[in-house]
C-alpha positions in Angstrom: -4.5 28.4 23.1 -7.1 25.6 22.6 -8.3 27.3 19.4 -4.8 27.4 18.0 -4.2 23.7 18.9 -7.5 22.7 17.4 -6.8 24.7 14.2 -3.3 23.2 14.0 -4.6 19.7 14.0 -7.5 20.5 11.6 -4.9 21.9 9.2 -2.7 18.8 9.6 -5.6 16.4 9.0 -6.7 18.4 5.9 -3.2 18.3 4.5 -3.0 14.6 5.0 -6.3 14.2 3.1 -5.0 16.5 0.4 -1.6 14.9 -0.4 -1.2 15.0 -4.2 0.7 12.0 -5.8 1.9 12.1 -9.4 3.9 9.7 -11.5 6.8 10.3 -13.9 4.3 11.5 -16.6 2.6 14.0 -14.2 -0.5 11.7 -14.0 -2.2 12.2 -10.7 -2.7 9.0 -8.7 -4.9 8.6 -5.6 -2.9 8.4 -2.4 -3.3 4.7 -1.8 -2.2 3.9 -5.3 0.8 6.2 -4.8 1.8 4.3 -1.6 1.3 0.9 -3.4 3.5 2.2 -6.3 6.2 3.3 -3.9 6.1 -0.1 -2.2 6.3 -1.8 -5.6 9.4 0.2 -6.6 11.1 -0.5 -3.3 10.4 -4.2 -3.3 11.4 -4.6 -7.0 14.7 -2.7 -6.5 15.5 -4.4 -3.1 15.1 -7.9 -4.8 18.0 -7.1 -7.1 20.2 -5.8 -4.3 19.4 -2.2 -4.9 19.6 0.2 -1.9 17.6 3.2 -0.9 19.4 6.6 -0.6 17.7 9.3 1.5 18.6 13.0 1.2 17.2 16.1 2.9 18.2 19.3 4.7 17.4 20.3 8.3 14.3 18.5 9.5 14.2 16.6 6.3 17.8 15.4 7.0 16.5 14.1 10.4 13.7 12.2 8.6 16.3 10.9 6.1 18.6 9.5 8.9 15.6 8.1 10.8 14.1 6.3 7.8 17.4 5.0 6.5 18.0 3.3 9.8 14.4 2.0 10.0 14.5 0.6 6.5 17.6 -1.4 7.0 17.2 -2.4 10.7 13.5 -3.1 10.7 12.8 -3.7 7.0 16.0 -5.6 6.1 16.3 -3.3 3.0 19.7 -1.7 2.4 19.4 2.1 3.0 21.7 5.0 3.7 21.4 8.8 4.2 24.1 11.2 3.1 24.1 13.7 5.9 27.2 12.9 8.0 28.5 16.2 9.5 32.1 15.8 8.4 31.0 14.7 4.9 28.6 17.7 4.5 31.1 20.3 5.7 33.9 18.8 3.6 31.9 18.7 0.4 30.3 22.1 1.2 33.7 23.6 1.7 35.4 22.0 -1.3 32.6 22.1 -3.9 29.9 24.4 -2.5 26.8 23.4 -0.5 24.7 22.9 -3.6 26.9 19.8 -4.4 26.7 18.1 -1.0 24.3 15.4 -2.2 25.2 15.3 -5.9 28.9 14.3 -5.2 28.2 11.2 -2.9 25.3 10.1 -5.2 27.6 10.2 -8.2 30.2 8.2 -6.2 28.1 5.6 -4.4 24.7 5.2 -6.2 24.3 2.2 -8.5 21.8 1.7 -11.3 18.8 0.1 -9.7 19.0 2.1 -6.5 16.2 4.3 -5.3 16.7 7.9 -4.2 14.1 9.3 -1.8 14.6 13.1 -2.0 12.8 15.1 0.8 12.5 18.9 0.7 9.7 20.9 2.3 10.1 23.7 -0.3 10.9 21.5 -3.2 13.4 24.2 -4.3 16.6 23.3 -2.5 19.3 23.3 -5.1 21.4 20.6 -3.5 18.3 18.3 -3.5 17.6 19.0 -7.1 21.2 18.4 -8.1 21.1 15.1 -6.1 18.0 14.0 -8.1 19.7 14.8 -11.4 22.8 12.8 -10.3 20.7 9.9 -9.3 18.9 9.8 -12.7 22.3 9.9 -14.5 23.2 6.8 -12.4 20.0 5.0 -13.4 18.3 5.3 -10.1 14.5 5.4 -9.6 13.5 8.6 -7.7 10.7 9.2 -5.2 10.2 12.8 -4.1 8.5 14.4 -1.1 7.8 18.1 -1.2 5.5 20.8 0.0 4.9 24.6 -0.2 4.2 25.8 -3.8 2.4 23.2 -5.9 4.7 23.9 -8.8 8.0 23.5 -7.0 10.7 22.0 -9.1 11.1 18.8 -7.1 7.4 17.9 -7.3 7.7 16.7 -10.9 11.2 15.2 -11.0 10.5 11.8 -9.6 9.2 8.5 -10.9 6.8 9.1 -8.1 6.1 12.4 -6.3 4.3 13.1 -3.1 3.3 16.8 -2.6 1.9 18.2 0.7 -0.2 21.3 0.1 1.0 23.4 3.0 3.4 26.3 3.7 4.0 25.1 7.3 7.3 23.3 7.8 5.8 21.4 10.7 2.9 20.1 8.8 4.9 19.2 5.7 7.7 17.5 7.7 5.2 15.5 9.9 3.4 14.3 6.8 6.6 13.4 4.9 7.7 11.4 7.9 4.4 9.6 8.1 4.4 8.8 4.4 7.9 7.1 4.8 6.6 5.2 7.9 3.5 4.1 6.1 5.5 2.7 3.2 7.8 0.8 5.5 5.1 -0.4 7.9 3.0 -1.6 4.9 6.1 -3.5 3.6 6.6 -5.0 7.0 2.9 -6.0 7.3 3.0 -7.7 3.9 6.1 -9.7 4.8 4.5 -11.1 7.9 1.4 -12.4 6.2 
C-alpha cells in the first residue's frame, strides 16, 4: 500500500512539473508565463465588466462550480458555471447532451467574457461546441485538458493548459490547482 501511495504522489508531482502551456498560435510557454498570461487575460476582461464562464462535465463540473463561486466571492470577479441540474437535463432532453453548454453560452455570453473550458480527455463534444460558441460571441478562451497530447481542446484556446496524464484523479487535481493558483495570485497582487 505504501508503495502505491508513494507512486501516486510521485506521478502527481511529475505531472505538475510537466504541465504544457500553449498560446493561440501553438507556441509553447513556460508554466509561470502561462499563469501570468491567464491572469492578464482575466484582469483585462474583468476591468471592462467581462465575466468568466466555467464549463466541465463530472469532476470538471465540480471544479467549475467551485471556481465560479471562488472567483466572484473571493476575487470580486463576475463568474458563473453552466451546470445547474435542471438546465442540463432540459437542454440535454430538448437539444441533445452535446449542446448543453453551447446553448447557454450562445444566450448569455458577451463579447469580452472569458470561457474556461475544463475537460480531462479534451474530447468531450459538449465542451468543444461550448468553446466554438464562445469564440463566435467574441470571448477569450482558456482550456484545461489532459490524456492525449493532441486532444482537440488542447489547441482551441487563446491559452491552453495540458496535463500529461491518463489518470482522472491527477488531471482533475492539477486542473483545480491551476485555477486556484490563478485566483490566489490575483488576490495576492490586489493586496500589495
